[in-house]
N, C-alpha and C positions, 0 to 999 in steps of 0.2 A: 717747135716741138722738142722736148727734152729727150735725151737718150733713154731715160727710164720709160718714157711713153712708147719707145720703139722696141722694147724687149718684153717678151712673154716667156717666163721661165716655166718649162713643162716638167722637168725631172732633174733632181740632183742626187747623185750617188757618191758616197764616200768610198774611194778606192783604197786609200791608205791613211792611217792615222798613227804613224809610228814616229818618225823624226818630226815631221810637220804634217799638214793635211793636204792630201791630193783628192780632188773631186772631179767627177765627170758631170757636166751639165748639158742637158738638151734644152734648147730654147728656140723661139722664133724671133727673127729680127726683121723689122720693117725697113726695107731698102729705100734708097732715095727716090725710086720711081713709085713708091707706095705699096709695092707687093711685099708679101711676107715670105721669108725663106727660113726653113728649119735648119738649124745648125747644131753641132755638138762640139764642145771644147772641154779640155782638161785644164784645171787650174791648180797650181801649187801655192798654198797659203802658208807662208812661214813668218808672217808678221812684217811690220815695217822696220826700217833700220836707219842708222846714221853713220856717216864717215867723215873724216877730217884730214886736212893736210896741215901739219905743223911746219912753219917756215921761219927762218931767221933772216930778216932783211939785211942785217949788217954783213953777215958772212955768206949770204945767198945760198943757204942750204935748206934741205927739207928732211923730214924724218919719215921713213917708210918701214914696213915690216916684210919679213920673208917667212913663209910657212908652207906646209904641205896642204894641198887641196885635192881631195880624191876625185871630184868631178872633172877637174882640169887634167888630172893624170889619166883617167880613162878615155879622155878625148885627145890623147897624144902628147900632152905636156909632161915630159919626163924630167921635171925639175921642180924646185920649190917656186911658189908664186910670190912675186914682189907686189905689195899692196899698200895702200893707205890704211891706217887703223880704222876699224869699223865694227859694228855689232848690231844685233837686233834690239829693239826698244824694250821688249818685255815689260810693258806697262809703265815705263818711265817716260819722261819727256825727252825729246831728241837731245836737248842740251845736257840734261843730267846723264843720259846714257853715254853720250860721246865723251864726256869728262871721265866717266868710270872706265870706259873702254881704252881711252888714251893712257890712263894710269896703269891699267892692267897689262896692256900690250907693249907699251913703250917705256913705262917708268917715269914719264914726264907729268908733273903737276902743272897744268896750264891755267892761265888767267882767263881773260875774256875770249869767248868763242864767238865767231861771227858767222851766222847762216848766210849762204850765198845762193842756194836754189835747192829744189827737190826734184827728183826724177823717177819715173818708172824705168827700171833697168832692163827688163825683159818682158814687156807687156803682152806678148803673145801667149804666155803660159804662166808667168809668176806674178802674184798679186802685189809683191813688195814695192813700196814707195820708199826711196832712200833720200834722207836729208843730208845735204852737203854743208860742211863747215870748214872754215880756216881759222887758225890761231897762231900768233907769234909764239916762239919759244926761244930760250937761250940755254946754253949748257948748264947754267946754275939751276935750271928748273927740273933737272933729272933727280927724282926722289928715290928711285929704286931701279933695279935692273930690267924690269918689265918681263917679257917672255910669255905672257898669257896665263891662262888658267889650266893647269895640267889635268884637273878633274874633267874639263871639257874637251880634252884631247889636244889642247894647244901646246905647241912647241915653237915659239916665235923668236926669230932673230930680229934685232933692231938695227936699221941702217940709217946712217946720216950721209946724204949725198949732196953734192952741188947741184943746183937747178939745171945747169947745162949738161952735166953727166946724166941726170935723171931723164931729161928730154932725149938725149942720145940713146938711152936704153929703150925708149919707146920705138925709135927708128930702127934699132937693131933687133927688136923682138924680145929683149930681155924683160921688159915690162909689158904684160899683155892684159892686165886687169882693167876693165872698162872704167870703173869708178876712179881708179888711180890715174889713168890717162886723162880723164876729164878734169881732175883736180890739178894735175901738173900743167895742163894747157891753160887752165884758169890762172894759175900762178904766173905763168909766162906772159900772159896778156895783161894781168892786173896787179900783181904783187911784186914780182921779181924781174921786171923788164930789164933788158940789157942797156 
């Protein structure tokens, strides 16, 4: 039996359609024992996205960004957040979007991008599926200063870090962004092993 056969949607209410769409859905779910249970969930739909880790295998460095994130701030993070470049797809393919986001945020014009996996980052409430990529870079690939799109409220610093320094920043709590931790651990296992 498919999951679609185990769900009966009874009511959907749009709670907010400002920044993105927040909905409350009442549904019945057929449990493993065959009984039906009525449930209610709120889902935040902001579209799907893509993220990338730029890495230099010769110098064992990575490119990350640092920027203000209001949701992290209101949850007690009184600092800028260090992250891998990322963005919402906005009707583009994941590959096209991550190339554009990389140029906009970091200033690097990258060649081949390699998809490594996709993941639901907060499936209890957010519908977003994030596509993860890696790509090699070299200092000569920097075409502009980057910094993001000021019209979208972005004010982004570009960081170049050694892989060991970046991994140490996870351990110290300086890097707390989930997608970035996943990409750095992938790099340590598959791309920039000691």
